N, C-alpha and C positions, 0 to 999 in steps of 0.2 A: 479590479482585484487589488488588494493591498499587498505590500511587500512583507515577506516573512522576517522574523527576527528570532534570535535564540531565546528571547525572553517571553515569547508568546506560548500559547498552549500547545500541548503535544497533539499530533494528528489524531483524528477521531475515526474509529472503524465505523463505516457507514453500513456495510453489509458483509456477510460471510456466507458462502455457498459451498456445500459439498458437491464435488463432481467425481466422475470416474477416474480422473487423473490426480485429484488432491482437493485442496481447499482454495477457493478464490476469495481474496480479501479486497474490498474496496475501502480505501481510506481517503479522508479529506484533510488537507493541510489547513492551518489557520489562515493562510492566504486565499483559500478557496479552491486550490487545484486538487483534482482527483488523481488517484493512483490505483492501479490494479496489480495485485500480486497473485500468482498461482504458486502455491506451496505444495510440491508433489508429496504423495503418500509414501513412496518407497525411497530407500537410500540412494538409488541410482538415478533418480529423476533430477532434472534441472529446474531451478526456480525461474519463473518468467515474470518480468515486470514491464508494465506499459504506463506511459504518462507520468514518469516520476518527477516529483517536485524536488529540486536540488536541496530543499531543507528538510525533507522527510527521510529519516535514516532507514536504510534497508533493514528489515527485521522480520 
């Protein structure tokens, strides 16, 4: 894997899945690392992130 830099491309959304808890997003950083985010449907839910690349902003 290559190292990320701020001049490289933005992360790419690889897939998006609707679940009973919200939306699961899989993104790939330009360095090749994968990240999974669960974005809850309701206002009381907590966001869950797994495998974050330090160069991918939370969003």
